[in-house]
Structures are given as C-alpha cells and as structure tokens.
Backbone as a ProteinNet text record, in pm:
[ID]
protein_1_A
[PRIMARY]
MSVIDSRAKLILAAKKLNGEWHQAQEAWRDENARQFERQFMSTLELNVRAAVLAMERMGTALESAQHDCKNDPGPHR
[TERTIARY]
-1279.3	-1187.5	-1216.9	-1113.3	-1130.6	-1148.3	-1190.9	-1206.7	-1071	-967.5	-832.8	-787	-814.8	-779.3	-856.4	-984.2	-1067.4	-1018	-979.8	-926.2	-800.1	-712.3	-588.4	-618.8	-716.2	-753.8	-810.7	-891.6	-948.1	-837.7	-742.5	-631.7	-551.3	-520.8	-445.6	-523.2	-652.1	-734.3	-741.5	-753.8	-758.8	-627.3	-515.5	-384.2	-368	-412.9	-403.8	-489.2	-611.9	-700.3	-640.7	-584.6	-522.8	-405.3	-326	-214.4	-262.8	-367.2	-425.6	-483.6	-545.2	-600.8	-489.9	-380.6	-269.4	-211.9	-208.5	-160.9	-257.3	-386.4	-486	-477.2	-444.1	-435.3	-322.7	-225.7	-117.9	-169.9	-274.9	-330.2	-463.8	-532.2	-666.3	-659.3	-651.2	-626.2	-729.2	-847.5	-947.1	-1040.6	-1140.6	-1235.5	-1311.1	-1340.9	-1409	-1324.2	-1195	-1105.2	-1106.8	-1103.7	-1107	-1239.8	-1347.5	-1478.9	-1487.1	-1434.5	-1431.9	-1353.8	-1241.5	-1158.4	-1239.1	-1306.7	-1385.7	-1503	-1575.7	-1699	-1675.1	-1575.4	-1561	-1433.7	-1321.3	-1196	-1176	-1202.8	-1186.6	-1284.7	-1407.7	-1510.2	-1475.2	-1428.4	-1392.2	-1281.2	-1182.6	-1072	-1121.6	-1209.9	-1265.8	-1347.1	-1425	-1506.7	-1421.1	-1313.9	-1223.9	-1160.1	-1116.1	-1058.2	-1158	-1282.3	-1386.6	-1412.2	-1414.5	-1438	-1323.6	-1201.1	-1084.3	-1090.5	-1123.6	-1136	-1247.1	-1361.2	-1472	-1431	-1356	-1311.3	-1212.4	-1127.5	-1035.8	-1114.5	-1213.5	-1296.4	-1373.5	-1425.6	-1500.2	-1408.5	-1289.4	-1193.2	-1160	-1140.4	-1112.9	-1231.1	-1351.4	-1471.6	-1488.5	-1463.7	-1476.5	-1371.6	-1249.7	-1144.7	-1181.7	-1234.5	-1275.9	-1388.9	-1486.2	-1597.9	-1549.1	-1458.3	-1404.1	-1329.4	-1251.7	-1177.3	-1273.4	-1377.2	-1475.4	-1547.2	-1580.4	-1650.1	-1562.5	-1433.6	-1341.5	-1325.6	-1332.9	-1312.1	-1440.8	-1553.9	-1682	-1705.7	-1721.8	-1741.2	-1880	-1967	-2101.4	-2198.4	-2322.7	-2423.6	-2391.2	-2415.4	-2392.9	-2518.4	-2502.9	-2617.8	-2605.5
3151.2	3079.5	2929.8	2852.2	2708.1	2639	2516.8	2437	2419.1	2400.8	2381.9	2509.2	2625.8	2752.2	2769.3	2736.3	2746.5	2650.9	2531.2	2432.4	2487.5	2546.2	2602.5	2715.1	2800.5	2909.4	2854.9	2751	2690.4	2633.1	2564	2506.3	2616.5	2723.4	2834.3	2901.1	2921.6	2983.5	2894.9	2764.1	2671.2	2670.4	2675.6	2679.6	2808.2	2918.9	3047	3044.4	2995.6	2986.4	2896.3	2784.9	2692.3	2758.9	2834.6	2907.3	3011.3	3082.7	3182.5	3115	2998.9	2926.2	2883.3	2832	2791.3	2910.3	3024.3	3145.4	3185.5	3177.5	3211.8	3116.2	2990.6	2891.5	2921.7	2999.3	3035.7	3117.7	3195.3	3279.6	3227.3	3147.5	3100.2	2952	2918	2779.5	2724.8	2779.7	2733.4	2628.6	2589.9	2489.9	2538.2	2667.3	2721.3	2703.9	2720.6	2700.5	2554.6	2464.1	2321.2	2283.9	2340.9	2314.9	2373.3	2492.3	2554.1	2465.4	2414.3	2323.8	2202	2138.8	2017.8	2049.1	2154.4	2185.2	2241.2	2326.9	2399.5	2365.7	2374.2	2359.3	2216.5	2117.9	1979	1946.6	1990.1	1966.6	2039.2	2161.7	2240	2171.6	2120.1	2052.6	1933.2	1854.1	1739.5	1784.3	1889.8	1940.9	1998.6	2065.4	2119.4	2004.6	1901.6	1785.3	1722.2	1708.1	1650.4	1740.8	1871.4	1965.3	1962	1953.9	1948	1820.9	1710.3	1584.8	1595.7	1651.5	1668.9	1761.4	1865.8	1959	1891.9	1804.4	1729.9	1640.8	1571.9	1485.7	1567.5	1681	1767.4	1819.6	1858.7	1906.9	1800.3	1678.2	1566.5	1541.4	1542.9	1521.1	1631.4	1755.5	1867.2	1859	1823.5	1807.4	1698	1589.1	1478.6	1521.1	1594.2	1641.2	1737.7	1826.7	1920.5	1845.8	1747.3	1666.4	1593.8	1534.3	1461.8	1554.7	1674.7	1770.1	1816.9	1831.4	1873.8	1765.8	1640.3	1529.4	1475.4	1531.6	1484.3	1542.4	1456.7	1508	1566.6	1555.7	1610.3	1502.1	1541.4	1442.7	1386	1258.2	1191.3	1201.9	1238.8	1251.9	1159.2
-1918.3	-1833.7	-1846.1	-1863.1	-1879.4	-1744.1	-1751.9	-1629.5	-1561.4	-1640.8	-1585.4	-1513.4	-1573.3	-1507.9	-1377.1	-1381.5	-1260.7	-1153	-1192.9	-1099.3	-1031.7	-1111.6	-1056.9	-958.2	-992.1	-901.5	-770.6	-780	-659.6	-571.3	-631.1	-554.6	-484.7	-557	-496.5	-383.8	-404.4	-300	-176	-197	-83.7	-7.7	-80.8	-15.2	65.9	7.7	78.5	205.4	193.3	308.7	416	374.7	470	542.2	468.4	529.8	629.4	593	683.3	807.6	787.8	902.1	997.7	943.8	1030.7	1107	1041.1	1108.5	1220.6	1194.9	1297.1	1416.1	1388.7	1496.7	1595.1	1554.3	1645.7	1762.8	1738.4	1844.9	1898.2	1819.7	1856.5	1887	2016.1	2055.3	2153.7	2154.8	2251.3	2189	2264.3	2216.6	2093	2086.8	1968.2	1842.6	1855	1740.5	1696.5	1791.4	1757.5	1692.3	1743.2	1685.3	1543.3	1524.8	1391.7	1295.1	1340.7	1259	1215.4	1310.7	1280.1	1189	1221.1	1147.7	1009	994.8	869.8	792.6	856.6	782.8	731.8	814	769.5	658.3	673.8	572.4	443.3	455.4	338.1	259.1	328.9	261.5	180.6	238.9	167.1	46.1	62	-48.5	-160.6	-125.2	-227.9	-305.3	-235.7	-305.2	-401.3	-357.4	-442.8	-563.4	-542.3	-651.4	-752.4	-703.5	-792.3	-877.6	-816.4	-891	-996	-958.1	-1052.9	-1167.3	-1136.6	-1240	-1335	-1282.6	-1368.7	-1465.5	-1412.3	-1497.2	-1599.5	-1557.2	-1648.2	-1758.9	-1722.8	-1822.1	-1924.2	-1877.3	-1967.9	-2060.8	-2006.4	-2088.3	-2192.2	-2152.3	-2246.7	-2357.7	-2321.5	-2422.2	-2520.9	-2469.8	-2554.9	-2647.8	-2595.5	-2677.2	-2784.9	-2749.2	-2847.6	-2957.4	-2917.9	-3014.6	-3107.6	-3050.3	-3130.8	-3227.8	-3182.8	-3269.6	-3384.5	-3360.9	-3466.6	-3571.8	-3529.1	-3621.1	-3682.1	-3645.5	-3696.6	-3836.3	-3937.7	-4073.9	-4096.1	-3997	-4010.6	-4057.2	-4080.9	-4121.8	-4260.5	-4271.6	-4401	-4484.9	-4609.5	-4699.2	-4813.5
[MASK]
+++++++++++++++++++++++++++++++++++++++++++++++++++++++++++++++++++++++++++++

C-alpha cells in the first residue's frame, strides 16, 4: 500500500469517526461529552491533519527518490 493510499484511508476513517461523533452528540449532551470533545476529538482532528500533511510530504519525497533512482546511471568507472 502506498503512502497516498494510506493517506486516503486515514482521511476516510477520520471523516467516518467525525460523522459518528456528531451522531453521538445528538444524544450525549452533558459535561462529560463536552470534556470528551475537548480532550479527544479536538486533539484527534489536529493530529490527523498533521499526519495527512506528513504523509503528503513523505509521498512527495518517495516519488522524488524513485524518480532519481530510475534516472541514476549508476557508479562511474
């Protein structure tokens, strides 16, 4: 699985989790829900964004390395 595929899976999983969280909030509206939102959901969203950005950079670096390796004539003798 490529970094780009993994990135796409992470984005889809985060969207699904966010949708499930919004659905849970319809019934769970107490202080514990607000605390859960602050402690976990908000932090998770920021971490997912950071991971997606890192995966984009990693994918670009890997593509560049693959391109460089294909064009490398090898050691000069």
